KEKE-3310 file (N, C-alpha, C; in steps of 0.2 Angstrom, whole numbers, plus 5000, padded with zeros to 4 digits):
npx = (5222:5235:5237:5250:5259:5265:5256:5244:5249:5251:5238:5232:5238:5234:5220:5220:5225:5215:5204:5208:5209:5196:5187:5188:5182:5169:5165:5154:5155:5160:5148:5147:5148:5143:5154:5157:5167:5166:5168:5174:5169:5164:5146:5130:5113:5099:5084:5073:5064:5053:5054:5051:5056:5055:5052:5058:5051:5037:5026:5010:5001:4986:4971:4967:4955:4939:4936:4941:4954:4970:4979:4993:5009:5021:5032:5034:5047:5053:5062:5057:5054:5053:5039:5040:5040:5026:5014:5001:4986:4971:4955:4942:4925:4913:4897:4884:4875:4857:4843:4827:4817:4822:4825:4812:4807:4815:4811:4798:4801:4807:4796:4787:4795:4795:4781:4780:4788:4781:4770:4776:4780:4768:4763:4772:4769:4756:4760:4767:4757:4748:4757:4758:4745:4744:4753:4747:4735:4741:4746:4734:4728:4737:4735:4722:4723:4731:4722:4713:4703:4704:4709:4724:4727:4721:4731:4742:4738:4738:4751:4757:4751:4757:4770:4769:4765:4776:4785:4779:4781:4795:4797:4790:4798:4810:4806:4803:4816:4821:4813:4817:4830:4828:4822:4833:4842:4834:4834:4848:4850:4846:4856:4866:4881:4889:4901:4898:4887:4874:4865:4858:4842:4826:4812:4794:4786:4785:4788:4796:4812:4820:4816:4821:4832:4850:4863:4875:4891:4904:4917:4917:4920:4934:4938:4944:4960:4968:4985:4994:5007:5024:5027:5040:5058:5062:5057:5045:5036:5024:5010:4994:4983:4982:4977:4966:4953:4939:4940:4938:4938:4952:4955:4968:4982:4996:5011:5025:5043:5060:5070:5083:5083:5080:5072:5069:5055:5049:5037:5035:5033:5026:5032:5045:5048:5049:5062:5070:5081:5084:5097:5102:5112:5109:5106:5103:5096:5092:5087:5090:5102:5120:5128:5127:5118:5119:5113:5104:5094:5082:5070:5058:5041:5029:5016:5006:4998:4984:4986:4982:4989:4997:4992:4980:4980:4978:4989:4999:5007:5021:5028:5044:5057:5071:5087:5098:5116:5126:5134:5124:5127:5128:5115:5108:5100:5088:5071:5056:5045:5051:5056:5064:5075:5076:5087:5090:5101:5100:5107:5124:5140:5157:5165:5160:5154:5149:5137:5132:5114:5110:5115:5107:5094:5077:5076:5067:5061:5071:5086:5098:5113:5122:5137:5154:5167:5185:5187:5178:5165:5148:5139:5125:5122:5115:5112:5113:5106:5108:5107:5100:5101:5097:5107:5116:5119:5121:5130:5128:5130:5136:5144:5161:5176:5181:5174:5167:5153:5139:5132:5116:5110:5105:5091:5098:5108:5113:5115:5131:5135:5147:5156:5162:5171:5164:5173:5185:5181:5180:5193)
npy = (5455:5447:5431:5420:5416:5403:5396:5396:5389:5376:5373:5372:5362:5352:5351:5347:5334:5329:5329:5321:5309:5306:5307:5295:5286:5291:5290:5281:5263:5251:5239:5223:5209:5195:5190:5185:5179:5179:5166:5155:5139:5121:5117:5111:5107:5100:5090:5085:5072:5062:5044:5027:5010:4996:4979:4974:4965:4961:4948:4944:4931:4922:4914:4900:4892:4892:4888:4879:4886:4880:4882:4893:4888:4894:4908:4926:4931:4918:4908:4903:4891:4890:4882:4871:4874:4873:4884:4884:4874:4872:4866:4858:4865:4858:4850:4857:4854:4852:4861:4858:4864:4867:4854:4848:4856:4852:4838:4840:4845:4834:4825:4832:4832:4818:4816:4824:4817:4805:4809:4813:4800:4793:4801:4797:4784:4786:4792:4782:4773:4780:4781:4767:4765:4774:4768:4756:4760:4766:4755:4748:4757:4757:4744:4745:4755:4748:4738:4747:4752:4764:4781:4789:4801:4798:4789:4797:4806:4797:4793:4806:4807:4797:4802:4813:4808:4801:4811:4817:4807:4807:4819:4816:4806:4813:4823:4815:4811:4823:4826:4815:4819:4831:4825:4818:4828:4834:4824:4823:4834:4831:4824:4821:4829:4817:4805:4792:4790:4787:4797:4800:4806:4798:4797:4798:4786:4769:4770:4764:4755:4759:4772:4780:4792:4793:4787:4796:4801:4792:4797:4810:4812:4815:4829:4834:4843:4858:4862:4877:4883:4891:4903:4908:4909:4916:4926:4924:4938:4944:4938:4938:4931:4920:4911:4896:4897:4901:4905:4915:4912:4919:4927:4938:4931:4929:4939:4939:4940:4945:4951:4955:4962:4977:4993:5011:5020:5036:5048:5061:5079:5086:5098:5097:5084:5087:5092:5082:5070:5054:5043:5052:5056:5051:5052:5043:5045:5045:5032:5024:5018:5022:5027:5036:5031:5028:5031:5030:5038:5028:5029:5041:5042:5044:5048:5057:5059:5064:5069:5070:5081:5082:5093:5094:5099:5098:5090:5087:5073:5063:5047:5043:5032:5024:5016:5007:5010:5006:4992:4977:4973:4985:4989:4979:4978:4984:4982:4977:4991:5000:5016:5030:5045:5053:5062:5070:5074:5089:5099:5104:5111:5114:5126:5140:5156:5159:5161:5161:5158:5164:5177:5184:5195:5202:5216:5229:5221:5213:5203:5206:5211:5215:5222:5224:5235:5238:5247:5244:5248:5248:5244:5244:5231:5227:5211:5198:5182:5165:5148:5140:5132:5123:5129:5137:5150:5153:5166:5178:5191:5207:5204:5200:5190:5186:5196:5204:5200:5202:5190:5185:5199:5211:5222:5234:5236:5246:5257:5263:5260:5256:5242:5227:5211:5197:5187:5195:5203:5195:5191)
npz = (5206:5199:5191:5191:5177:5176:5184:5177:5165:5171:5175:5162:5157:5165:5163:5149:5151:5158:5150:5140:5146:5151:5140:5132:5141:5142:5129:5117:5117:5105:5098:5102:5091:5082:5070:5052:5040:5023:5011:4998:4993:4993:4990:4992:4987:4994:4994:5007:5015:5023:5023:5019:5021:5010:5003:4988:4979:4984:4990:4991:4998:4995:5000:4991:4990:4998:5015:5030:5039:5045:5060:5060:5060:5058:5061:5060:5050:5048:5037:5020:5008:4990:4984:4993:5007:5018:5021:5027:5029:5021:5024:5016:5016:5028:5028:5037:5053:5053:5059:5068:5061:5048:5044:5043:5033:5022:5022:5017:5005:4999:4999:4990:4978:4976:4973:4961:4953:4952:4945:4933:4929:4927:4917:4907:4905:4900:4888:4882:4880:4871:4860:4856:4853:4842:4833:4830:4824:4813:4806:4803:4794:4784:4779:4774:4764:4755:4751:4745:4752:4759:4759:4753:4760:4773:4777:4778:4788:4799:4800:4803:4816:4823:4823:4831:4843:4847:4849:4860:4869:4870:4877:4889:4894:4896:4905:4916:4919:4924:4935:4943:4945:4953:4964:4969:4973:4983:4992:4995:5002:5015:5020:5034:5042:5048:5054:5053:5045:5050:5052:5042:5036:5036:5025:5024:5036:5032:5019:5004:5004:4994:4992:5002:5008:5003:5013:5023:5015:5020:5018:5019:5032:5035:5028:5012:5011:5006:5003:5006:4998:4999:4987:4984:4987:5002:5015:5028:5030:5036:5045:5041:5045:5059:5069:5069:5057:5048:5031:5016:4998:4989:5000:5008:5016:5019:5019:5009:5006:5001:5013:5011:4999:4998:4995:4995:4998:4995:4998:4990:4989:4975:4969:4974:4969:4956:4955:4956:4949:4940:4946:4955:4969:4986:5004:5019:5035:5053:5055:5065:5066:5069:5059:5043:5029:5012:4995:4979:4967:4959:4952:4947:4949:4936:4940:4950:4966:4977:4994:5011:5023:5039:5045:5039:5026:5008:4998:4983:4979:4975:4971:4974:4971:4978:4979:4989:4990:4999:5005:5009:5022:5030:5032:5037:5048:5045:5040:5031:5029:5038:5045:5038:5036:5022:5011:4996:4984:4974:4968:4965:4968:4968:4970:4976:4980:4996:5010:5027:5030:5041:5041:5032:5027:5023:5014:5008:4998:4994:4996:5009:5018:5033:5031:5037:5038:5037:5047:5056:5055:5051:5036:5026:5015:4999:4992:4980:4978:4974:4973:4988:5003:5019:5027:5021:5008:4991:4985:4972:4968:4975:4986:4990:4990:5006:5012:5026:5037:5047:5058:5062:5065:5077:5082:5086:5077:5064:5049:5049:5062:5075:5077:5085:5086:5094:5098:5099:5108:5119:5121)
capx = (5228:5237:5239:5256:5259:5266:5250:5240:5251:5250:5231:5230:5241:5229:5214:5221:5226:5208:5200:5211:5208:5189:5183:5187:5177:5162:5163:5151:5159:5157:5144:5150:5143:5146:5156:5158:5171:5163:5173:5172:5169:5158:5140:5125:5106:5095:5077:5072:5057:5052:5052:5050:5059:5050:5054:5057:5046:5032:5021:5004:4998:4979:4967:4965:4948:4936:4937:4944:4962:4973:4983:4999:5014:5027:5033:5036:5055:5055:5063:5053:5057:5048:5036:5042:5037:5019:5012:4996:4982:4964:4951:4935:4920:4909:4890:4882:4869:4851:4838:4821:4813:4825:4824:4805:4806:4818:4807:4793:4803:4807:4789:4785:4799:4792:4775:4781:4791:4776:4766:4780:4780:4761:4763:4776:4765:4751:4763:4769:4751:4746:4761:4756:4739:4745:4756:4742:4731:4745:4747:4728:4727:4741:4732:4716:4726:4733:4716:4709:4697:4705:4713:4731:4727:4720:4737:4747:4736:4740:4759:4758:4749:4763:4776:4767:4764:4783:4788:4776:4784:4802:4796:4788:4804:4815:4803:4804:4823:4822:4810:4821:4836:4826:4821:4840:4844:4830:4836:4855:4850:4845:4862:4869:4888:4892:4906:4896:4882:4868:4861:4854:4835:4821:4805:4788:4787:4781:4790:4800:4819:4823:4814:4825:4838:4856:4867:4881:4897:4909:4923:4917:4923:4940:4937:4951:4964:4973:4991:4996:5015:5027:5029:5046:5063:5063:5056:5038:5036:5019:5004:4987:4979:4986:4973:4962:4948:4936:4943:4935:4943:4955:4957:4975:4984:5003:5016:5032:5048:5067:5073:5090:5082:5076:5072:5066:5049:5048:5031:5038:5029:5027:5036:5051:5050:5051:5069:5074:5082:5087:5104:5104:5114:5105:5108:5098:5097:5086:5084:5091:5109:5124:5131:5123:5118:5119:5108:5104:5087:5081:5064:5053:5035:5026:5009:5005:4991:4983:4987:4981:4995:4995:4988:4974:4981:4979:4996:5000:5013:5024:5032:5051:5060:5078:5091:5104:5122:5130:5133:5119:5129:5127:5108:5105:5095:5082:5066:5051:5041:5055:5056:5071:5074:5080:5090:5091:5104:5097:5112:5130:5146:5163:5168:5155:5154:5143:5137:5127:5108:5108:5117:5103:5087:5074:5075:5064:5059:5077:5091:5103:5117:5126:5144:5158:5173:5191:5187:5173:5159:5143:5136:5120:5124:5111:5115:5109:5106:5107:5105:5100:5099:5095:5112:5120:5116:5126:5130:5130:5132:5135:5150:5167:5179:5184:5170:5165:5146:5136:5128:5110:5110:5099:5088:5103:5113:5111:5121:5136:5136:5153:5155:5168:5170:5163:5179:5190:5179:5181:5200)
capy = (5451:5443:5424:5419:5412:5396:5392:5395:5384:5370:5372:5370:5355:5347:5351:5343:5327:5327:5328:5315:5303:5305:5306:5288:5283:5293:5289:5275:5258:5247:5234:5216:5205:5188:5191:5180:5180:5176:5162:5151:5132:5117:5118:5107:5108:5094:5090:5080:5070:5055:5038:5020:5004:4990:4974:4976:4961:4959:4943:4943:4925:4922:4908:4897:4890:4893:4883:4880:4886:4877:4887:4894:4887:4898:4914:4931:4930:4912:4907:4899:4889:4890:4875:4866:4876:4873:4890:4882:4870:4874:4860:4860:4866:4852:4852:4859:4851:4855:4861:4855:4868:4865:4847:4847:4859:4847:4832:4841:4845:4827:4822:4836:4829:4812:4817:4826:4811:4800:4812:4812:4793:4792:4805:4793:4778:4788:4794:4776:4770:4783:4779:4760:4765:4777:4763:4751:4763:4767:4748:4746:4761:4754:4738:4748:4758:4742:4735:4752:4754:4770:4786:4790:4806:4795:4786:4802:4808:4792:4794:4812:4806:4793:4806:4818:4804:4799:4817:4818:4801:4809:4824:4813:4803:4818:4826:4810:4812:4830:4825:4810:4823:4835:4821:4816:4834:4835:4819:4824:4840:4828:4820:4825:4828:4813:4801:4785:4790:4785:4803:4802:4806:4795:4801:4796:4779:4764:4770:4759:4757:4763:4779:4783:4796:4790:4788:4801:4798:4792:4800:4817:4813:4819:4832:4835:4849:4860:4865:4883:4883:4897:4904:4911:4909:4922:4926:4926:4945:4945:4934:4942:4926:4916:4906:4893:4902:4900:4910:4915:4911:4925:4932:4938:4927:4930:4943:4936:4944:4944:4957:4957:4966:4983:4999:5016:5024:5042:5051:5068:5084:5087:5103:5094:5079:5090:5094:5076:5066:5048:5043:5057:5053:5052:5049:5041:5046:5044:5025:5020:5017:5028:5030:5038:5027:5031:5028:5033:5038:5024:5031:5046:5040:5050:5049:5060:5058:5069:5066:5075:5082:5081:5099:5094:5102:5093:5090:5083:5069:5059:5042:5042:5025:5024:5010:5008:5009:5003:4984:4975:4972:4991:4991:4973:4979:4987:4977:4980:4996:5004:5023:5033:5052:5053:5068:5069:5080:5091:5103:5103:5114:5114:5132:5145:5161:5157:5164:5158:5161:5168:5184:5187:5197:5205:5224:5232:5216:5210:5201:5211:5209:5220:5222:5228:5237:5237:5251:5241:5252:5244:5246:5240:5229:5222:5205:5193:5175:5160:5142:5141:5126:5124:5132:5142:5153:5155:5174:5179:5198:5211:5203:5198:5185:5188:5201:5202:5201:5201:5185:5186:5206:5213:5229:5239:5237:5250:5260:5268:5258:5253:5235:5223:5204:5194:5184:5200:5206:5190:5191)
capz = (5207:5193:5192:5188:5170:5177:5186:5171:5161:5174:5175:5156:5156:5169:5159:5143:5153:5161:5144:5136:5150:5152:5134:5130:5145:5141:5122:5116:5115:5099:5099:5101:5087:5079:5063:5048:5034:5017:5008:4993:4995:4990:4992:4988:4989:4994:4996:5012:5016:5027:5018:5022:5017:5007:4999:4981:4977:4989:4987:4996:4997:4996:5000:4984:4991:5004:5020:5037:5038:5051:5064:5056:5065:5056:5064:5056:5050:5047:5030:5017:5001:4985:4982:4998:5013:5018:5025:5030:5025:5021:5023:5012:5021:5029:5028:5044:5055:5052:5065:5066:5055:5041:5042:5041:5026:5017:5021:5013:4998:4996:4997:4984:4973:4974:4970:4954:4950:4951:4940:4927:4927:4925:4910:4903:4904:4895:4881:4879:4877:4865:4854:4854:4849:4835:4828:4828:4819:4806:4803:4800:4789:4778:4776:4771:4758:4751:4749:4742:4756:4762:4755:4755:4765:4779:4779:4780:4795:4804:4801:4807:4823:4826:4825:4836:4849:4848:4852:4867:4873:4872:4882:4895:4897:4899:4911:4921:4921:4927:4942:4947:4948:4958:4970:4972:4976:4989:4997:4997:5007:5021:5023:5040:5042:5053:5051:5052:5040:5052:5053:5036:5038:5031:5024:5028:5038:5027:5012:5001:5005:4988:4993:5007:5006:5004:5019:5022:5013:5026:5016:5022:5039:5034:5022:5009:5013:5001:5006:5003:4998:4998:4980:4982:4992:5006:5023:5030:5033:5041:5045:5041:5049:5062:5072:5065:5056:5041:5026:5010:4993:4988:5005:5009:5022:5021:5015:5009:5002:5003:5016:5008:4993:5000:4992:5000:4995:4998:4995:4990:4986:4968:4968:4976:4965:4949:4955:4957:4943:4941:4948:4960:4975:4992:5010:5024:5042:5057:5054:5071:5067:5070:5053:5038:5024:5005:4990:4973:4965:4954:4948:4949:4946:4933:4942:4956:4970:4983:5001:5016:5027:5046:5046:5035:5019:5003:4994:4978:4981:4970:4973:4972:4973:4979:4980:4994:4987:5003:5005:5014:5029:5033:5033:5038:5054:5042:5037:5027:5032:5042:5043:5036:5033:5015:5008:4989:4981:4967:4965:4969:4965:4972:4971:4975:4986:5000:5017:5031:5030:5047:5040:5027:5029:5018:5014:5002:4993:4991:5001:5011:5024:5036:5030:5041:5034:5041:5053:5061:5053:5048:5030:5023:5008:4996:4989:4975:4980:4969:4977:4995:5007:5025:5031:5017:5002:4986:4983:4965:4967:4981:4991:4987:4994:5012:5015:5033:5038:5054:5059:5067:5067:5081:5080:5087:5071:5058:5045:5053:5069:5075:5080:5086:5086:5100:5099:5101:5115:5124:5123)
cpx = (5229:5239:5245:5255:5260:5260:5245:5242:5250:5243:5229:5232:5236:5223:5214:5221:5219:5204:5202:5209:5200:5185:5183:5182:5170:5160:5159:5155:5156:5153:5148:5146:5147:5148:5158:5162:5168:5169:5170:5173:5164:5152:5135:5118:5102:5088:5076:5065:5058:5050:5052:5053:5054:5054:5053:5051:5042:5027:5016:5001:4991:4976:4965:4958:4945:4936:4939:4951:4965:4977:4990:5005:5021:5027:5035:5044:5057:5057:5059:5056:5052:5046:5037:5039:5030:5017:5006:4992:4975:4959:4944:4930:4915:4901:4888:4876:4863:4847:4832:4817:4816:4824:4817:4804:4809:4814:4801:4795:4804:4801:4786:4788:4796:4786:4775:4784:4786:4771:4770:4780:4773:4760:4767:4772:4759:4754:4765:4762:4748:4751:4760:4750:4740:4748:4752:4737:4735:4745:4740:4726:4731:4738:4726:4718:4728:4727:4711:4703:4698:4709:4720:4731:4725:4727:4742:4745:4738:4747:4760:4756:4754:4769:4775:4767:4771:4786:4786:4779:4791:4801:4794:4794:4809:4812:4803:4811:4824:4819:4814:4827:4834:4825:4828:4843:4841:4833:4843:4855:4849:4851:4866:4877:4891:4896:4903:4890:4875:4863:4857:4846:4831:4815:4800:4789:4782:4784:4795:4807:4822:4821:4817:4831:4845:4859:4873:4887:4902:4916:4923:4919:4929:4940:4944:4954:4968:4979:4993:5004:5018:5029:5036:5051:5063:5061:5048:5038:5030:5013:4998:4982:4983:4982:4969:4955:4945:4938:4939:4940:4945:4956:4964:4976:4991:5006:5023:5036:5055:5069:5080:5089:5077:5077:5068:5061:5048:5042:5033:5033:5031:5032:5044:5053:5052:5058:5073:5075:5085:5094:5106:5106:5110:5108:5102:5100:5091:5083:5086:5099:5114:5127:5125:5123:5117:5115:5108:5096:5087:5075:5060:5046:5032:5019:5009:4998:4991:4983:4986:4986:4992:4991:4982:4974:4982:4985:4996:5007:5015:5029:5039:5054:5068:5081:5097:5111:5127:5129:5127:5121:5128:5120:5105:5100:5088:5078:5061:5046:5045:5055:5063:5069:5079:5081:5092:5095:5101:5102:5118:5136:5151:5166:5163:5156:5148:5143:5132:5120:5106:5111:5112:5096:5084:5074:5073:5064:5066:5082:5096:5107:5120:5133:5148:5165:5179:5191:5182:5166:5154:5140:5131:5122:5119:5115:5110:5111:5104:5104:5105:5098:5098:5101:5115:5116:5122:5125:5133:5132:5131:5141:5155:5170:5182:5180:5167:5157:5144:5131:5122:5110:5104:5096:5093:5108:5109:5117:5125:5138:5143:5153:5162:5166:5169:5170:5185:5188:5180:5189:5202)
cpy = (5447:5436:5423:5415:5405:5392:5391:5389:5377:5368:5369:5363:5350:5346:5346:5336:5324:5325:5321:5308:5301:5304:5299:5284:5284:5291:5282:5269:5254:5241:5227:5212:5199:5190:5185:5182:5176:5173:5158:5143:5128:5118:5113:5109:5102:5095:5084:5079:5063:5050:5032:5015:4999:4985:4975:4972:4958:4954:4943:4936:4924:4915:4906:4895:4892:4887:4885:4880:4884:4883:4887:4893:4891:4905:4919:4931:4924:4911:4902:4897:4888:4883:4870:4868:4877:4879:4888:4877:4873:4868:4863:4860:4860:4855:4852:4855:4855:4855:4858:4858:4866:4858:4845:4850:4854:4841:4834:4842:4838:4824:4826:4833:4822:4812:4819:4821:4806:4802:4811:4805:4791:4795:4801:4787:4780:4789:4787:4772:4773:4782:4772:4760:4768:4772:4758:4754:4764:4760:4746:4750:4759:4748:4740:4751:4753:4739:4740:4754:4761:4775:4787:4796:4803:4792:4791:4805:4803:4792:4800:4811:4802:4797:4811:4814:4802:4805:4818:4813:4804:4814:4821:4810:4808:4822:4821:4810:4818:4829:4820:4814:4827:4831:4819:4822:4835:4830:4820:4830:4837:4824:4824:4824:4824:4808:4794:4785:4788:4791:4804:4801:4802:4799:4798:4788:4775:4765:4765:4761:4761:4770:4783:4787:4792:4792:4793:4797:4798:4795:4807:4818:4816:4822:4834:4842:4851:4864:4871:4883:4890:4898:4906:4909:4915:4921:4927:4933:4946:4940:4938:4938:4921:4910:4902:4897:4900:4906:4909:4914:4918:4930:4932:4935:4929:4936:4940:4940:4942:4951:4959:4961:4972:4989:5004:5019:5030:5046:5059:5073:5085:5092:5101:5089:5081:5091:5088:5073:5059:5048:5048:5054:5055:5049:5048:5042:5044:5037:5021:5018:5023:5031:5032:5033:5031:5027:5032:5033:5033:5026:5036:5044:5045:5051:5051:5059:5063:5065:5072:5075:5082:5088:5100:5098:5097:5095:5085:5079:5065:5053:5042:5036:5026:5017:5012:5006:5006:4996:4982:4974:4979:4992:4984:4973:4982:4981:4981:4985:5000:5012:5026:5041:5052:5061:5067:5075:5082:5096:5103:5107:5114:5121:5138:5150:5160:5160:5161:5161:5165:5175:5188:5189:5201:5213:5226:5227:5213:5208:5206:5208:5216:5219:5226:5229:5236:5241:5249:5245:5248:5248:5241:5238:5224:5217:5201:5186:5170:5154:5143:5134:5128:5128:5138:5144:5154:5163:5175:5186:5201:5210:5200:5193:5189:5194:5199:5204:5199:5195:5187:5194:5207:5220:5235:5240:5241:5253:5265:5265:5255:5247:5232:5216:5202:5190:5189:5203:5201:5190:5197)
cpz = (5201:5195:5188:5182:5172:5180:5181:5166:5164:5174:5168:5154:5159:5166:5153:5145:5155:5155:5141:5140:5151:5146:5132:5134:5144:5133:5121:5114:5109:5101:5098:5097:5085:5071:5059:5042:5028:5013:5003:4996:4992:4994:4988:4991:4988:4996:5001:5013:5020:5022:5022:5017:5015:5003:4992:4978:4982:4987:4993:4994:4999:4997:4993:4984:4997:5009:5026:5037:5045:5054:5060:5062:5064:5059:5059:5056:5048:5039:5027:5010:4996:4983:4987:5005:5013:5023:5029:5026:5026:5020:5020:5018:5022:5029:5036:5046:5054:5059:5063:5061:5048:5039:5040:5034:5021:5016:5016:5006:4995:4994:4991:4978:4971:4971:4963:4950:4948:4945:4933:4925:4924:4918:4905:4901:4899:4888:4878:4876:4871:4859:4852:4850:4842:4831:4826:4823:4812:4803:4800:4794:4783:4775:4772:4764:4753:4748:4745:4745:4759:4758:4757:4760:4772:4782:4781:4787:4800:4805:4805:4815:4826:4828:4831:4843:4852:4851:4859:4871:4875:4877:4888:4898:4900:4905:4917:4924:4926:4934:4946:4950:4953:4964:4973:4975:4982:4994:4999:5002:5014:5024:5028:5039:5048:5050:5049:5047:5043:5053:5047:5037:5033:5030:5027:5030:5033:5020:5010:5003:5000:4988:4998:5005:5007:5010:5017:5020:5019:5024:5018:5029:5040:5028:5019:5011:5008:5005:5002:5004:4996:4990:4978:4988:4996:5013:5023:5034:5038:5040:5046:5045:5052:5065:5067:5064:5049:5037:5020:5004:4991:4993:5007:5016:5024:5016:5015:5005:5005:5006:5014:5002:4995:4996:4997:4995:4999:4994:4995:4987:4979:4966:4969:4971:4958:4949:4955:4950:4944:4942:4952:4966:4981:4998:5015:5031:5046:5057:5060:5072:5068:5064:5048:5032:5017:5000:4984:4971:4959:4949:4951:4945:4942:4935:4949:4959:4975:4989:5006:5022:5035:5048:5042:5029:5014:4999:4989:4979:4975:4973:4970:4975:4973:4981:4985:4989:4992:5003:5010:5021:5033:5035:5035:5044:5051:5040:5033:5031:5037:5040:5043:5035:5027:5013:5001:4987:4974:4964:4969:4965:4970:4974:4970:4981:4990:5007:5021:5030:5036:5046:5036:5030:5023:5019:5008:4996:4990:4997:5003:5017:5027:5035:5035:5038:5039:5047:5058:5060:5049:5042:5028:5016:5005:4992:4985:4977:4975:4973:4984:4998:5014:5029:5027:5011:4997:4984:4976:4964:4974:4986:4987:4992:5000:5015:5022:5034:5045:5054:5064:5069:5071:5078:5082:5082:5066:5055:5049:5060:5069:5079:5081:5087:5093:5102:5102:5108:5120:5126:5126)
residu = (MET:ARG:VAL:PRO:ILE:SER:ARG:LEU:PHE:ILE:GLY:ALA:ILE:PHE:VAL:VAL:PHE:LEU:VAL:VAL:GLY:VAL:LEU:PRO:ILE:LEU:ALA:PRO:ARG:PRO:LEU:ALA:VAL:ASP:LEU:HIS:LYS:VAL:VAL:ARG:GLY:PRO:MET:GLU:VAL:THR:VAL:SER:GLU:GLU:GLY:LYS:THR:ARG:VAL:LYS:GLU:LEU:TYR:THR:VAL:SER:ALA:ALA:VAL:SER:GLY:ARG:MET:GLU:ARG:VAL:GLU:LEU:ASP:ALA:GLY:ASP:PRO:VAL:VAL:ALA:GLY:LYS:THR:ILE:LEU:THR:ARG:ILE:GLU:ALA:PRO:GLN:ALA:ARG:PHE:HIS:ASP:LEU:ARG:GLU:GLU:THR:GLU:MET:ARG:ALA:ARG:VAL:THR:SER:ALA:GLU:ALA:GLN:ARG:ASP:LEU:ALA:ALA:ALA:ASP:LEU:GLU:ARG:ALA:GLU:ALA:GLU:VAL:ALA:PHE:ALA:GLN:SER:GLU:LEU:LYS:ARG:ASN:GLN:GLU:LEU:VAL:ASN:LYS:GLY:ALA:ALA:SER:SER:ARG:THR:LEU:GLU:SER:ALA:GLU:LEU:ASP:VAL:ARG:VAL:LYS:ARG:ALA:ALA:LEU:ALA:VAL:ALA:ARG:ASN:ASN:LEU:GLY:VAL:LYS:ASN:ALA:GLU:LEU:ALA:VAL:ALA:LYS:ALA:ALA:LEU:ILE:ALA:PRO:SER:ALA:SER:GLY:GLU:LYS:ALA:ALA:ALA:ILE:GLU:PRO:GLY:GLY:ASP:LYS:SER:ASP:ARG:PRO:PRO:LYS:ALA:ASP:THR:SER:LEU:ALA:ASP:PRO:PRO:ALA:SER:SER:ILE:LEU:ALA:PRO:ILE:ASN:GLY:VAL:LEU:LEU:ARG:LYS:LEU:ARG:GLU:SER:GLU:ILE:THR:VAL:ALA:ALA:ASN:GLU:PRO:LEU:PHE:ASP:LEU:GLY:ASP:PRO:THR:GLN:LEU:GLU:VAL:LEU:VAL:GLU:MET:ARG:SER:GLU:ASP:ALA:ALA:LYS:VAL:TYR:PRO:ASP:ALA:PRO:ALA:SER:PHE:GLY:GLY:TRP:GLY:GLY:ASN:GLN:ILE:LEU:HIS:GLY:VAL:VAL:ARG:ARG:VAL:GLU:PRO:TYR:GLY:PHE:THR:LYS:ILE:SER:ALA:LEU:GLY:ILE:GLU:GLU:GLN:ARG:VAL:ASN:VAL:ILE:LEU:ASP:PHE:THR:ASP:PRO:PRO:SER:ALA:TRP:ARG:GLN:LEU:GLY:HIS:GLY:TYR:ARG:VAL:ASP:ALA:SER:ILE:GLN:VAL:TRP:GLN:ALA:ASN:ASN:VAL:LEU:LYS:LEU:PRO:ILE:GLY:ALA:MET:PHE:ARG:LYS:ARG:ASN:GLN:TRP:ALA:VAL:TYR:GLY:VAL:ASP:THR:GLU:GLY:VAL:VAL:HIS:LEU:GLN:PRO:VAL:GLU:ILE:GLY:HIS:ILE:ASN:ASN:LEU:GLU:ALA:GLU:VAL:THR:ALA:GLY:LEU:ASN:ASP:HIS:SER:VAL:VAL:ILE:LEU:HIS:PRO:SER:ASP:ARG:ILE:GLU:GLU:GLY:THR:ARG:VAL:THR:SER:LEU:ASP:ARG:GLU:GLY:THR)
# end
């Protein structure tokens, strides 16, 4: 049975419409991706590191003498005037009380010193007697020589004996002076630190009053005090000692400075510090205020040092000093030792071709991106990168103005894949 031609024609038309309607539904849809158009614009590269503020001229005041320091009445932040503000006073140390053993030992030293003094006095008397005898012998020999009854050699021997005896007398006198001084030192050790002086201990009973040790000096009841004055006009930054305490000479007591003269110290890694140059602009954040502060590099110190990082890694660090360029009113809430996040500019250009670093990846030891043509087809595109910062990279070759690249490409993207923009997909 033959099918009419009209039915065949109608069936063919139906099949064509069916294919045309079903194929778009069955065909794979383009992937929705985040696209970015490469453009020219300004770009800068910075090095960032944590820093801290410090007073430009910090003065550490130390104790000039040893003694008892009075309690400090000033508080941190109080203003001080050079040569007028008394930071504290230090009293001279007083002699301490002796226990029974020490006092017994010192009395024995006094007795020994007196005995040595008496021996020296007896030796002096002997030397004086020998000198008197030698002088009388010299006089007698002179008379005998004048009468011709003695030789000149006998006279010379008598003169030599007189000189020797006189030298021995001088030695005996000086020895007695030494022994008297040692006795005075031994007696002084017995002086007790009392205001009235009645605690001065006596030596053996029955001794002469002149042999008793001197009484304590009543002037020691109020020992002299040395005032520590502020050396500069500024503010008391920190009290290293506050309560009454005994301090040693040259012990640090206070830190003084002018908080209106602040700088920023950044301990930067040496490879980053090598990129920084004086007068480079900088910015400071993370200091507690709402606005970003601005500054400039004043000095990159030429001496590096080793520092252990938080991960236990040895790093070579270099001190970089920066000054604020904003007026003091902008950072008046900062003080000595405050933390800041410093970013220092090491490179800047106004018209460079750049793209986000989220579009870049490594392919065969070089940088590459996924570019998208006007038809929405993906092409793998190698690129050459110049300067790079935390957000963008400078493109030196491989892309042109208004090239379109895929941001954060997934593993589903490959050469020839058809894509569409997320924005277009959403609309």
